[in-house]
VEXKOL-267621 format. One record per residue: residue number from 1; residue in three letters; x, y, z of N, C-alpha, C in turn. Coordinates in nm, 3 decimals, m for minus. Layout:
! residues N
@num:NUM residuo:ala n_c1:X n_c2:Y n_c3:Z ca_c1:X ca_c2:Y ca_c3:Z c_c1:X c_c2:Y c_c3:Z
...
This chain:
! residues 104
@num:1 residuo:met n_c1:m1.584 n_c2:0.854 n_c3:1.698 ca_c1:m1.613 ca_c2:0.883 ca_c3:1.559 c_c1:m1.505 c_c2:0.820 c_c3:1.471
@num:2 residuo:asp n_c1:m1.548 n_c2:0.746 n_c3:1.368 ca_c1:m1.455 ca_c2:0.681 ca_c3:1.276 c_c1:m1.392 c_c2:0.782 c_c3:1.182
@num:3 residuo:thr n_c1:m1.264 n_c2:0.763 n_c3:1.157 ca_c1:m1.195 ca_c2:0.843 ca_c3:1.057 c_c1:m1.241 c_c2:0.795 c_c3:0.920
@num:4 residuo:pro n_c1:m1.276 n_c2:0.885 n_c3:0.830 ca_c1:m1.318 ca_c2:0.842 ca_c3:0.696 c_c1:m1.211 c_c2:0.756 c_c3:0.629
@num:5 residuo:ala n_c1:m1.257 n_c2:0.660 n_c3:0.550 ca_c1:m1.166 ca_c2:0.565 ca_c3:0.486 c_c1:m1.061 c_c2:0.635 c_c3:0.400
@num:6 residuo:thr n_c1:m1.097 n_c2:0.742 n_c3:0.332 ca_c1:m1.000 ca_c2:0.808 ca_c3:0.244 c_c1:m0.888 c_c2:0.873 c_c3:0.325
@num:7 residuo:leu n_c1:m0.920 n_c2:0.928 n_c3:0.441 ca_c1:m0.817 ca_c2:0.987 ca_c3:0.526 c_c1:m0.726 c_c2:0.879 c_c3:0.583
@num:8 residuo:arg n_c1:m0.785 n_c2:0.768 n_c3:0.624 ca_c1:m0.705 ca_c2:0.656 ca_c3:0.675 c_c1:m0.615 c_c2:0.601 c_c3:0.565
@num:9 residuo:phe n_c1:m0.668 n_c2:0.594 n_c3:0.442 ca_c1:m0.591 ca_c2:0.546 ca_c3:0.327 c_c1:m0.472 c_c2:0.638 c_c3:0.301
@num:10 residuo:ala n_c1:m0.495 n_c2:0.768 n_c3:0.302 ca_c1:m0.387 ca_c2:0.865 ca_c3:0.278 c_c1:m0.281 c_c2:0.857 c_c3:0.387
@num:11 residuo:thr n_c1:m0.324 n_c2:0.844 n_c3:0.510 ca_c1:m0.229 ca_c2:0.832 ca_c3:0.621 c_c1:m0.145 c_c2:0.706 c_c3:0.608
@num:12 residuo:met n_c1:m0.211 n_c2:0.595 n_c3:0.575 ca_c1:m0.138 ca_c2:0.469 ca_c3:0.558 c_c1:m0.042 c_c2:0.478 c_c3:0.440
@num:13 residuo:ala n_c1:m0.083 n_c2:0.542 n_c3:0.333 ca_c1:0.004 ca_c2:0.557 ca_c3:0.216 c_c1:0.132 c_c2:0.633 c_c3:0.254
@num:14 residuo:arg n_c1:0.119 n_c2:0.737 n_c3:0.333 ca_c1:0.238 ca_c2:0.812 ca_c3:0.377 c_c1:0.329 c_c2:0.726 c_c3:0.465
@num:15 residuo:leu n_c1:0.270 n_c2:0.650 n_c3:0.557 ca_c1:0.350 ca_c2:0.565 ca_c3:0.645 c_c1:0.425 c_c2:0.458 c_c3:0.565
@num:16 residuo:leu n_c1:0.355 n_c2:0.395 n_c3:0.471 ca_c1:0.419 ca_c2:0.291 ca_c3:0.390 c_c1:0.527 c_c2:0.351 c_c3:0.299
@num:17 residuo:ala n_c1:0.501 n_c2:0.467 n_c3:0.244 ca_c1:0.601 ca_c2:0.533 ca_c3:0.158 c_c1:0.727 c_c2:0.567 c_c3:0.239
@num:18 residuo:asp n_c1:0.709 n_c2:0.615 n_c3:0.361 ca_c1:0.825 ca_c2:0.644 ca_c3:0.446 c_c1:0.906 c_c2:0.517 c_c3:0.473
@num:19 residuo:glu n_c1:0.836 n_c2:0.407 n_c3:0.499 ca_c1:0.905 ca_c2:0.281 ca_c3:0.526 c_c1:0.977 c_c2:0.231 c_c3:0.400
@num:20 residuo:cys n_c1:0.918 n_c2:0.250 n_c3:0.284 ca_c1:0.985 ca_c2:0.214 ca_c3:0.158 c_c1:1.118 c_c2:0.287 c_c3:0.147
@num:21 residuo:arg n_c1:1.117 n_c2:0.416 n_c3:0.173 ca_c1:1.240 ca_c2:0.495 ca_c3:0.163 c_c1:1.344 c_c2:0.445 c_c3:0.263
@num:22 residuo:arg n_c1:1.301 n_c2:0.408 n_c3:0.383 ca_c1:1.396 ca_c2:0.356 ca_c3:0.483 c_c1:1.461 c_c2:0.226 c_c3:0.435
@num:23 residuo:his n_c1:1.392 n_c2:0.152 n_c3:0.352 ca_c1:1.444 ca_c2:0.024 ca_c3:0.303 c_c1:1.504 c_c2:0.034 c_c3:0.164
@num:24 residuo:gly n_c1:1.513 n_c2:0.155 n_c3:0.112 ca_c1:1.580 ca_c2:0.175 ca_c3:m0.017 c_c1:1.504 c_c2:0.125 c_c3:m0.138
@num:25 residuo:val n_c1:1.371 n_c2:0.115 n_c3:m0.126 ca_c1:1.290 ca_c2:0.078 ca_c3:m0.242 c_c1:1.201 c_c2:0.195 c_c3:m0.279
@num:26 residuo:gln n_c1:1.155 n_c2:0.194 n_c3:m0.403 ca_c1:1.074 ca_c2:0.306 ca_c3:m0.450 c_c1:0.931 c_c2:0.295 c_c3:m0.397
@num:27 residuo:ala n_c1:0.885 n_c2:0.403 n_c3:m0.338 ca_c1:0.747 ca_c2:0.408 ca_c3:m0.291 c_c1:0.656 c_c2:0.432 c_c3:m0.411
@num:28 residuo:pro n_c1:0.551 n_c2:0.350 n_c3:m0.424 ca_c1:0.458 ca_c2:0.374 ca_c3:m0.535 c_c1:0.367 c_c2:0.491 c_c3:m0.504
@num:29 residuo:asp n_c1:0.298 n_c2:0.539 n_c3:m0.605 ca_c1:0.189 ca_c2:0.633 ca_c3:m0.584 c_c1:0.066 c_c2:0.549 c_c3:m0.553
@num:30 residuo:phe n_c1:m0.012 n_c2:0.591 n_c3:m0.454 ca_c1:m0.134 ca_c2:0.519 ca_c3:m0.418 c_c1:m0.255 c_c2:0.598 c_c3:m0.467
@num:31 residuo:arg n_c1:m0.352 n_c2:0.525 n_c3:m0.521 ca_c1:m0.475 ca_c2:0.585 ca_c3:m0.572 c_c1:m0.593 c_c2:0.498 c_c3:m0.532
@num:32 residuo:ser n_c1:m0.711 n_c2:0.555 n_c3:m0.543 ca_c1:m0.835 ca_c2:0.479 ca_c3:m0.525 c_c1:m0.944 c_c2:0.548 c_c3:m0.604
@num:33 residuo:pro n_c1:m1.029 n_c2:0.472 n_c3:m0.666 ca_c1:m1.033 ca_c2:0.326 ca_c3:m0.682 c_c1:m0.953 c_c2:0.284 c_c3:m0.804
@num:34 residuo:pro n_c1:m0.936 n_c2:0.151 n_c3:m0.822 ca_c1:m0.870 ca_c2:0.103 ca_c3:m0.944 c_c1:m0.956 c_c2:0.133 c_c3:m1.066
@num:35 residuo:gly n_c1:m0.893 n_c2:0.153 n_c3:m1.178 ca_c1:m0.966 ca_c2:0.179 ca_c3:m1.301 c_c1:m1.029 c_c2:0.055 c_c3:m1.362
@num:36 residuo:leu n_c1:m0.984 n_c2:m0.062 n_c3:m1.320 ca_c1:m1.034 ca_c2:m0.189 ca_c3:m1.372 c_c1:m1.156 c_c2:m0.231 c_c3:m1.292
@num:37 residuo:leu n_c1:m1.270 n_c2:m0.232 n_c3:m1.356 ca_c1:m1.396 ca_c2:m0.266 ca_c3:m1.291 c_c1:m1.388 c_c2:m0.402 c_c3:m1.223
@num:38 residuo:gly n_c1:m1.426 n_c2:m0.407 n_c3:m1.096 ca_c1:m1.428 ca_c2:m0.532 ca_c3:m1.021 c_c1:m1.298 c_c2:m0.566 c_c3:m0.952
@num:39 residuo:ala n_c1:m1.193 n_c2:m0.492 n_c3:m0.976 ca_c1:m1.063 ca_c2:m0.522 ca_c3:m0.915 c_c1:m1.053 c_c2:m0.458 c_c3:m0.776
@num:40 residuo:asp n_c1:m0.995 n_c2:m0.532 n_c3:m0.683 ca_c1:m0.967 ca_c2:m0.476 ca_c3:m0.551 c_c1:m0.835 c_c2:m0.399 c_c3:m0.551
@num:41 residuo:arg n_c1:m0.740 n_c2:m0.446 n_c3:m0.635 ca_c1:m0.610 ca_c2:m0.379 ca_c3:m0.642 c_c1:m0.553 c_c2:m0.396 c_c3:m0.782
@num:42 residuo:thr n_c1:m0.493 n_c2:m0.290 n_c3:m0.831 ca_c1:m0.416 ca_c2:m0.298 ca_c3:m0.956 c_c1:m0.281 c_c2:m0.231 c_c3:m0.935
@num:43 residuo:val n_c1:m0.183 n_c2:m0.273 n_c3:m1.014 ca_c1:m0.050 ca_c2:m0.212 ca_c3:m1.012 c_c1:m0.017 c_c2:m0.177 c_c3:m1.156
@num:44 residuo:arg n_c1:0.016 n_c2:m0.051 n_c3:m1.176 ca_c1:0.052 ca_c2:m0.005 ca_c3:m1.310 c_c1:0.196 c_c2:0.046 c_c3:m1.305
@num:45 residuo:his n_c1:0.281 n_c2:m0.017 n_c3:m1.384 ca_c1:0.421 ca_c2:0.026 ca_c3:m1.394 c_c1:0.430 c_c2:0.134 c_c3:m1.501
@num:46 residuo:arg n_c1:0.502 n_c2:0.241 n_c3:m1.469 ca_c1:0.515 ca_c2:0.352 ca_c3:m1.563 c_c1:0.658 c_c2:0.357 c_c3:m1.616
@num:47 residuo:pro n_c1:0.676 n_c2:0.414 n_c3:m1.735 ca_c1:0.809 ca_c2:0.418 ca_c3:m1.796 c_c1:0.898 c_c2:0.526 c_c3:m1.734
@num:48 residuo:gly n_c1:1.023 n_c2:0.516 n_c3:m1.764 ca_c1:1.118 ca_c2:0.622 ca_c3:m1.729 c_c1:1.152 c_c2:0.634 c_c3:m1.583
@num:49 residuo:gly n_c1:1.140 n_c2:0.525 n_c3:m1.508 ca_c1:1.177 ca_c2:0.531 ca_c3:m1.368 c_c1:1.076 c_c2:0.599 c_c3:m1.278
@num:50 residuo:gln n_c1:0.960 n_c2:0.633 n_c3:m1.333 ca_c1:0.855 ca_c2:0.693 ca_c3:m1.250 c_c1:0.800 c_c2:0.587 c_c3:m1.155
@num:51 residuo:pro n_c1:0.751 n_c2:0.629 n_c3:m1.039 ca_c1:0.695 ca_c2:0.530 ca_c3:m0.946 c_c1:0.574 c_c2:0.459 c_c3:m1.007
@num:52 residuo:ala n_c1:0.558 n_c2:0.333 n_c3:m0.971 ca_c1:0.439 ca_c2:0.258 ca_c3:m1.011 c_c1:0.318 c_c2:0.318 c_c3:m0.940
@num:53 residuo:val n_c1:0.201 n_c2:0.286 n_c3:m0.990 ca_c1:0.076 ca_c2:0.331 ca_c3:m0.929 c_c1:0.003 c_c2:0.209 c_c3:m0.875
@num:54 residuo:val n_c1:m0.022 n_c2:0.209 n_c3:m0.746 ca_c1:m0.100 ca_c2:0.103 ca_c3:m0.681 c_c1:m0.238 c_c2:0.163 c_c3:m0.652
@num:55 residuo:ser n_c1:m0.339 n_c2:0.105 n_c3:m0.714 ca_c1:m0.477 ca_c2:0.151 ca_c3:m0.694 c_c1:m0.552 c_c2:0.047 c_c3:m0.614
@num:56 residuo:val n_c1:m0.624 n_c2:0.092 n_c3:m0.511 ca_c1:m0.692 ca_c2:0.002 ca_c3:m0.419 c_c1:m0.836 c_c2:0.046 c_c3:m0.401
@num:57 residuo:arg n_c1:m0.927 n_c2:m0.052 n_c3:m0.403 ca_c1:m1.069 ca_c2:m0.022 ca_c3:m0.378 c_c1:m1.091 c_c2:m0.011 c_c3:m0.228
@num:58 residuo:leu n_c1:m1.157 n_c2:0.098 n_c3:m0.185 ca_c1:m1.185 ca_c2:0.121 ca_c3:m0.044 c_c1:m1.327 c_c2:0.081 c_c3:m0.006
@num:59 residuo:arg n_c1:m1.420 n_c2:0.105 n_c3:m0.096 ca_c1:m1.562 ca_c2:0.086 ca_c3:m0.065 c_c1:m1.598 c_c2:m0.057 c_c3:m0.028
@num:60 residuo:ser n_c1:m1.679 n_c2:m0.068 n_c3:0.076 ca_c1:m1.737 ca_c2:m0.197 ca_c3:0.118 c_c1:m1.632 c_c2:m0.302 c_c3:0.149
@num:61 residuo:arg n_c1:m1.521 n_c2:m0.258 n_c3:0.208 ca_c1:m1.413 ca_c2:m0.351 ca_c3:0.245 c_c1:m1.362 c_c2:m0.317 c_c3:0.383
@num:62 residuo:pro n_c1:m1.323 n_c2:m0.419 n_c3:0.460 ca_c1:m1.257 ca_c2:m0.390 ca_c3:0.588 c_c1:m1.125 c_c2:m0.318 c_c3:0.561
@num:63 residuo:phe n_c1:m1.090 n_c2:m0.224 n_c3:0.647 ca_c1:m0.968 ca_c2:m0.148 ca_c3:0.623 c_c1:m0.845 c_c2:m0.237 c_c3:0.626
@num:64 residuo:ala n_c1:m0.847 n_c2:m0.344 n_c3:0.705 ca_c1:m0.733 ca_c2:m0.436 ca_c3:0.708 c_c1:m0.710 c_c2:m0.499 c_c3:0.569
@num:65 residuo:ala n_c1:m0.817 n_c2:m0.525 n_c3:0.494 ca_c1:m0.803 ca_c2:m0.579 ca_c3:0.358 c_c1:m0.742 c_c2:m0.474 c_c3:0.265
@num:66 residuo:val n_c1:m0.780 n_c2:m0.349 n_c3:0.285 ca_c1:m0.723 ca_c2:m0.240 ca_c3:0.207 c_c1:m0.573 c_c2:m0.231 c_c3:0.233
@num:67 residuo:val n_c1:m0.534 n_c2:m0.237 n_c3:0.359 ca_c1:m0.393 ca_c2:m0.230 ca_c3:0.396 c_c1:m0.316 c_c2:m0.349 c_c3:0.337
@num:68 residuo:ala n_c1:m0.375 n_c2:m0.467 n_c3:0.342 ca_c1:m0.310 ca_c2:m0.585 ca_c3:0.284 c_c1:m0.283 c_c2:m0.563 c_c3:0.136
@num:69 residuo:asp n_c1:m0.379 n_c2:m0.505 n_c3:0.065 ca_c1:m0.359 ca_c2:m0.476 ca_c3:m0.077 c_c1:m0.252 c_c2:m0.369 c_c3:m0.097
@num:70 residuo:met n_c1:m0.244 n_c2:m0.274 n_c3:m0.008 ca_c1:m0.141 ca_c2:m0.171 ca_c3:m0.019 c_c1:m0.002 c_c2:m0.232 c_c3:m0.001
@num:71 residuo:val n_c1:0.013 n_c2:m0.316 n_c3:0.102 ca_c1:0.142 ca_c2:m0.381 ca_c3:0.130 c_c1:0.184 c_c2:m0.468 c_c3:0.012
@num:72 residuo:glu n_c1:0.092 n_c2:m0.553 n_c3:m0.035 ca_c1:0.125 ca_c2:m0.641 ca_c3:m0.147 c_c1:0.149 c_c2:m0.559 c_c3:m0.275
@num:73 residuo:gly n_c1:0.080 n_c2:m0.447 n_c3:m0.287 ca_c1:0.102 ca_c2:m0.359 ca_c3:m0.401 c_c1:0.243 c_c2:m0.302 c_c3:m0.402
@num:74 residuo:val n_c1:0.295 n_c2:m0.268 n_c3:m0.286 ca_c1:0.433 ca_c2:m0.217 ca_c3:m0.277 c_c1:0.531 c_c2:m0.325 c_c3:m0.323
@num:75 residuo:val n_c1:0.510 n_c2:m0.447 n_c3:m0.276 ca_c1:0.598 ca_c2:m0.557 ca_c3:m0.314 c_c1:0.592 c_c2:m0.579 c_c3:m0.466
@num:76 residuo:ala n_c1:0.471 n_c2:m0.582 n_c3:m0.520 ca_c1:0.454 ca_c2:m0.602 ca_c3:m0.665 c_c1:0.511 c_c2:m0.485 c_c3:m0.745
@num:77 residuo:ala n_c1:0.490 n_c2:m0.363 n_c3:m0.696 ca_c1:0.539 ca_c2:m0.245 ca_c3:m0.767 c_c1:0.691 c_c2:m0.246 c_c3:m0.779
@num:78 residuo:asn n_c1:0.757 n_c2:m0.301 n_c3:m0.679 ca_c1:0.903 ca_c2:m0.308 ca_c3:m0.680 c_c1:0.955 c_c2:m0.439 c_c3:m0.738
@num:79 residuo:arg n_c1:0.863 n_c2:m0.523 n_c3:m0.783 ca_c1:0.898 ca_c2:m0.652 ca_c3:m0.847 c_c1:0.991 c_c2:m0.735 c_c3:m0.759
@num:80 residuo:leu n_c1:0.956 n_c2:m0.742 n_c3:m0.631 ca_c1:1.038 ca_c2:m0.816 ca_c3:m0.536 c_c1:0.985 c_c2:m0.958 c_c3:m0.519
@num:81 residuo:ser n_c1:1.076 n_c2:m1.048 n_c3:m0.483 ca_c1:1.037 ca_c2:m1.185 ca_c3:m0.453 c_c1:1.135 c_c2:m1.242 c_c3:m0.352
@num:82 residuo:gly n_c1:1.106 n_c2:m1.360 n_c3:m0.303 ca_c1:1.195 ca_c2:m1.429 ca_c3:m0.211 c_c1:1.219 c_c2:m1.354 c_c3:m0.082
@num:83 residuo:pro n_c1:1.339 n_c2:m1.370 n_c3:m0.027 ca_c1:1.370 ca_c2:m1.310 ca_c3:0.103 c_c1:1.358 c_c2:m1.157 c_c3:0.105
@num:84 residuo:gln n_c1:1.394 n_c2:m1.093 n_c3:m0.006 ca_c1:1.384 ca_c2:m0.947 ca_c3:m0.010 c_c1:1.239 c_c2:m0.903 c_c3:0.003
@num:85 residuo:ala n_c1:1.148 n_c2:m0.971 n_c3:m0.064 ca_c1:1.006 ca_c2:m0.940 ca_c3:m0.054 c_c1:0.956 c_c2:m0.968 c_c3:0.088
@num:86 residuo:ser n_c1:1.000 n_c2:m1.077 n_c3:0.146 ca_c1:0.957 ca_c2:m1.112 ca_c3:0.282 c_c1:1.002 c_c2:m1.008 c_c3:0.385
@num:87 residuo:arg n_c1:1.126 n_c2:m0.962 n_c3:0.371 ca_c1:1.177 ca_c2:m0.860 ca_c3:0.465 c_c1:1.098 c_c2:m0.730 c_c3:0.453
@num:88 residuo:leu n_c1:1.076 n_c2:m0.686 n_c3:0.329 ca_c1:1.002 ca_c2:m0.562 ca_c3:0.311 c_c1:0.858 c_c2:m0.577 c_c3:0.359
@num:89 residuo:arg n_c1:0.794 n_c2:m0.687 n_c3:0.326 ca_c1:0.657 ca_c2:m0.713 ca_c3:0.368 c_c1:0.647 c_c2:m0.707 c_c3:0.521
@num:90 residuo:ala n_c1:0.740 n_c2:m0.770 n_c3:0.590 ca_c1:0.740 ca_c2:m0.770 ca_c3:0.737 c_c1:0.756 c_c2:m0.628 c_c3:0.791
@num:91 residuo:ala n_c1:0.844 n_c2:m0.551 n_c3:0.732 ca_c1:0.866 ca_c2:m0.413 ca_c3:0.777 c_c1:0.741 c_c2:m0.328 c_c3:0.754
@num:92 residuo:leu n_c1:0.678 n_c2:m0.345 n_c3:0.637 ca_c1:0.557 ca_c2:m0.268 ca_c3:0.607 c_c1:0.444 c_c2:m0.305 c_c3:0.701
@num:93 residuo:trp n_c1:0.429 n_c2:m0.435 n_c3:0.727 ca_c1:0.324 ca_c2:m0.478 ca_c3:0.819 c_c1:0.349 c_c2:m0.429 c_c3:0.961
@num:94 residuo:ser n_c1:0.474 n_c2:m0.420 n_c3:1.001 ca_c1:0.505 ca_c2:m0.370 ca_c3:1.135 c_c1:0.456 c_c2:m0.226 c_c3:1.149
@num:95 residuo:val n_c1:0.485 n_c2:m0.144 n_c3:1.050 ca_c1:0.440 ca_c2:m0.005 ca_c3:1.052 c_c1:0.287 c_c2:0.003 c_c3:1.044
@num:96 residuo:ala n_c1:0.229 n_c2:m0.078 n_c3:0.956 ca_c1:0.083 ca_c2:m0.077 ca_c3:0.938 c_c1:0.012 c_c2:m0.122 c_c3:1.064
@num:97 residuo:ala n_c1:0.063 n_c2:m0.227 n_c3:1.128 ca_c1:m0.001 ca_c2:m0.279 ca_c3:1.249 c_c1:0.000 c_c2:m0.175 c_c3:1.359
@num:98 residuo:gly n_c1:0.110 n_c2:m0.102 n_c3:1.371 ca_c1:0.116 ca_c2:0.004 ca_c3:1.471 c_c1:0.010 c_c2:0.110 c_c3:1.447
@num:99 residuo:ala n_c1:m0.008 n_c2:0.146 n_c3:1.321 ca_c1:m0.108 ca_c2:0.248 ca_c3:1.287 c_c1:m0.249 c_c2:0.195 c_c3:1.307
@num:100 residuo:leu n_c1:m0.272 n_c2:0.069 n_c3:1.271 ca_c1:m0.405 ca_c2:0.011 ca_c3:1.288 c_c1:m0.441 c_c2:m0.002 c_c3:1.436
@num:101 residuo:thr n_c1:m0.344 n_c2:m0.037 n_c3:1.518 ca_c1:m0.367 ca_c2:m0.050 ca_c3:1.662 c_c1:m0.394 c_c2:0.087 c_c3:1.723
@num:102 residuo:ala n_c1:m0.321 n_c2:0.188 n_c3:1.682 ca_c1:m0.339 ca_c2:0.323 ca_c3:1.735 c_c1:m0.476 c_c2:0.379 c_c3:1.696
@num:103 residuo:ala n_c1:m0.528 n_c2:0.340 n_c3:1.579 ca_c1:m0.657 ca_c2:0.391 ca_c3:1.532 c_c1:m0.775 c_c2:0.320 c_c3:1.598
@num:104 residuo:ala n_c1:m0.750 n_c2:0.204 n_c3:1.656 ca_c1:m0.860 ca_c2:0.125 ca_c3:1.715 c_c1:m0.908 c_c2:0.182 c_c3:1.847
């Protein structure tokens, strides 16, 4: 029996947030779906040091695409680029791949 997409999304959000904390970056809040019609992912930066909001569309998409948007959303939410973005992206994908393999 397949785990519902929303439960898998919530589980992945917790795993990615934990990895963000291990790397000293701010974990965004994850939501679904994006408020922008037709968007697969949006990132909204909030004032006052509050975490950014990464919204991802779940419907009619492979879960691997959802995870890719979550990972890239974390990088965008933290406004990272270059080697720092690459290191965080690799760490997030390592955690995500483990979870995706365990769920298969």
